[in-house]
C-alpha positions as CSV (number, residue, x, y, z in Angstrom):
1,M,0.0,0.0,0.0
2,G,2.4,2.6,-1.2
3,K,4.3,3.8,-4.3
4,G,5.3,0.2,-5.2
5,D,1.8,-1.2,-5.0
6,V,0.4,-1.1,-8.6
7,K,-3.2,-1.7,-7.4
8,S,-3.3,1.4,-5.3
9,R,-4.0,4.9,-6.6
10,R,-0.7,6.2,-5.3
11,G,1.2,3.4,-7.0
12,K,-0.5,4.2,-10.3
13,I,0.3,7.9,-10.0
14,W,3.9,7.0,-9.3
15,R,4.2,4.6,-12.2
16,G,2.1,6.7,-14.6
17,S,-0.5,4.1,-15.4
18,Y,-4.3,4.2,-15.3
19,G,-7.0,1.7,-14.2
20,N,-10.1,1.4,-12.0
21,K,-8.4,3.1,-9.0
22,R,-7.1,5.9,-11.2
23,K,-9.4,6.8,-14.0
24,R,-8.4,9.1,-16.9
25,K,-9.8,12.6,-17.0
26,A,-13.3,12.3,-18.4
27,N,-13.9,14.1,-21.7
28,K,-16.7,16.6,-21.0
29,S,-17.2,17.5,-24.7
30,T,-18.7,14.1,-25.6
31,N,-22.2,15.4,-26.0
32,T,-21.8,18.7,-27.7
33,P,-24.9,20.0,-29.6
34,Q,-24.3,20.5,-33.3
35,K,-25.2,23.7,-35.1
36,P,-28.8,23.6,-36.5
37,T,-28.8,23.2,-40.2
38,E,-31.4,25.1,-42.3
39,K,-33.8,23.1,-44.3
40,K,-34.5,24.2,-47.9
């Protein structure tokens, strides 16, 4: 339970990896509304 423990959050930060304990930053621009197109 420290820097050497890969399953802990601190160990993942130290090693630079991601997983269930350390999720990547969620992308907030996944549901961006598109510009309305004019119908002719």
